[in-house]
N, C-alpha and C positions, 0 to 999 in steps of 0.2 A: 711164556706164550699167553697165559690168561691175562696178565697185565697188559701185554701188547694188544690183545684183542679188545679189552675194555678201553684202552686209550684210543684205539682206532674208531670204536663206536662213538666215543664222546667227541672225537675230532670232527667227524662228519655230521654229527646230530646236534652238538651244542656249540653255537658260536661263542659262548662265554668260556669255553674250555681253555683257550689260549689265543694269542694273536694270530697264529696260523689258522686256527679253526675259524676265527672271525673273518679273515681274508678269504678263506675257502668259501664261506657262506656268501660273501659279497660277490665273488667271482661267479658263483653258481647263479645268483640272481641276475647278474649282468648277462650271462650266457643264455638264461631263459628268455630275457628280453630280446636279445639278438636273435635267438631261434624263432620266436614268434613274429618278429619283424620280417625275417626272411620268408617265413610261411606266407605272410600277407603280400610281400612284394613279388613273390613268384606267380601270384595270380593276376597281376597287373600286366596287360598285354605289352605296354611299352618297356617294361622291365623284365618280364618273364622270359624273353629270349635270351638274356644274359645267363639264365640258369640252365638252358637246354641246348643252346647253339655254341659248340666249342670253338667256333671261328670268331666269336665276339670278343673284344678286348677285355671285357669285365668278367668273362666266364670263369677264368682261373682265380680271380679274387673271390667271387661268391662261393666257388667250389672249396677253396682253402678255408674260408670263414666257416662254412657249414661243416667241413670236416673237423676243424678245430673245436667246434661246439660239440659234436658228437664224440670226439676223443675225450673231452672233459667229462661229459655225461657217463661215458663208459668207464673211466677211471673211478668216478664217484660211485657207480654201481658195484664195482669190484671191491672198493674199500668197505662198502656196506655189507657185502657178502662175507668179507673176511671177518667182520665184527660179530658175525653169527656163527655159533657152533653147529646149529642144526639148519642145513640148507633147505630142507623141505619146509620147515617152519618159516624160514625166510621168504619163501615163494607164496606163502599164505597171507602175507601183509599186503593190503590193497595198494599202498603207495609203492611198494617194490614192484608189483606187477605193472603199475603205471609207468615206472621208470624204465622197465624193460620194453614195454610197448612204444615208448617214446623214441627209442633209438632203433628199434627193429626196422621201421620204414626206410631208413638211410641205407642199411645193409641189404635189405631186399631190393631197393632201387638200384643200388650198385651192381648187384648180381643180375638184375633184369637188363641193365644197360650193357653188361658184358655178353649176356646171352642174346640180346637183340641184334648184335652185329652179325651172327651167324643164323639167325632165325628167319623164318619166312615173314616179310613185311606185311603180307596180306592177312596174317592172323592177328586178331585184335583181342583175344581173350587175355593174353598176358598184359596188354596195356590196361585193360579194365581192372585186372587184379592189382596192378601197380597203383592205379588211381585209388582203389579201395584202401590199400596199405597206406598211402600218403595221408589219407584223412586222419590216420592215428596220431599224426604229428601234433594235432591240436590238444592231445593229452598232456603235452609238455606244460600247458598253462596250469595244470593241477600241481606242478612241482612247487608253485608259489605257497601251497598250503603248508609245506614242511617248514617254511621260514616264518610262520605266524602261529604262535601257540593259541591265539584266540580262534583262528580258522580251524585248527585241529579240534578244539573244544566244540565248535559248531558242527563239524562233521560227525563227531561222536554223538552229539545230541540228536542230530537228524537220524543217525542209524538207530538210536534208541527209541525213536518215535515212528518206527516202520508200521505198527499196527494202526496208529491213528491216521497215517497217510493212506494206508490201504482202505480204511473205512471211507475216507474222503473220496478216493478214487472210485470205489464201488458205488457210492451214492451218485457221483457224477455220471458214471457209466449207465446206471439205471435210468437216471433222469434224461440223459441225452438220447438214449435208444428209444425211450417212451415218446418223448416230445418230437423226435425226429420222425418217428413212424406215424404219429398222429398228423403232423404237418404235411407229410407226404401224401396221405390219403385225402387231406383237405384240398391240396393244391394240384394234385396230379392230373385231374380232368378238367381243371378250370379253364385252360386255353392250350392250343397246340404248342405255343412257344414257352411253356411253363419251365422254370429253372429247376423244379423238383422232379427230376426224371427218375430218381430212385430214392430208397430209404437212406442210402449213404449221403446223398445231397441234403436230405432232411436232417441227418445227424450233424453234418458240417454246419448247417444253419443253427442248430441247437447249441453247438459248442460256442460259436461266436456270439450267440445271443445271451447264453448263461453267463459268460465271462464279461459281458457288456462291452465287447470289442466292436461288433457291428461293422464288418467290412463293407456290407452293402452289395456284395456280388451275388448273393442269394437272399431273396426277400419275398415274403408272401404278397400276393396281388389281390386276393379276394377279401371281402370284409370279415368273413369268419376266420380266415388265416391271420389277419392282422389283430383281431381280438385275442385269438389264441396266443399269438406272438407276444402281445402285451402282458398276458398272464405268465408266460414263460420267463420274461424279464424279471418280473417281481419275484416269482418263485425261485428263480436261479439265484438271486441275491440271498434268499433265506437258506437255500440248500448249501451254498458256500459258506455262509456266516456260522451255521450251527457247529459243524465239525471244527472250524477254525478256532473257536474258543477252547475247545478241548486241546487242540494242537498247541496253542499259545501257552496254555497252562502247563502242559507237559514240557514244552520247550524251556520255560522259565525255571521250573524245578530241576530239570536235568542239567541245564546250563550252570546253575549254582553248584550243583553236586560235582560236576566235572571241573569247575574252577577250583574247588576245595581239594580235589584229587591232584590237580596240576600244582597247586601251591605246596602240597604235602611232598610231591615228587621233587620240587625244586629245593625244599628244605633237606630232603634226603641227599640230593646231589651235593649241596653245600657241606653237609656233614661229612660225606665221603671224602671231599677235598681236604677237610681239616684233619680228618683221622684216616690215615692210609690203611689201617687195619680194619676199618669199617667194611663189612661184608656188602658188596654191591653186585647186583645182578645185571649184567649188561643187556641180556635179552629182554628183560622186563622194561628196561630203559628204552630200548629200541622200539618195543611195542607201543610205548607211550608217546614218544617223540617222533617215531618213524622217520 
């Protein structure tokens, strides 16, 4: 049973384990692309009716295609569950949570469609809940991460630089709130048609100014406001640049360390294949490759 569990874990996680594992990974990538394509097509008015109107000739085709994709994703999740001895630990892995969230909208939508036949059509709260659930389908794009070891390394590096990103976010928050408040009081009484009607409007202006986007929908009209806006542009560049040097340095060192760990894991896996008696921990492998 232990060997079977290890084999299942390697089959779904390592495309180099066997030809079947390679084919499984290729099919997974194809189904991810099909799923995302269906997600986009469903929002096009000319095509969207084929997904909702069962009288359309293409309705059955798209329903069958979507059901096939979900069936494959469901089998994939079940195989990953089997390869873990501790189910609670399995549910703590972020990629596994994303896998579950990526298929839940289909089953929730299916249940909602069945319930809507007997429900009051004037009630819209169920429809709103269904729309919210359907937005979770975009999570399927993150399934690509599993098929790229470099992306896995990048995700781990980003998670290791949380403190640096928090510092950057805190600096931006302080700067945006301060500049937005000052600009509001400069512009609020300048004219009746001023666009700075609240501090929130000022904060929105500060965000697009600091990031040098400059939409132009909110802009100062007074001379003092324009002078202050010019200072904010220059100061914003400095505020963003200072923490970024720390983040880049942290990212570079963490990336090199994660790459070394990944290479060590690959060597361990190769040794295990050559030596059947070599002790191999499937759960540690799953945590690394997810």
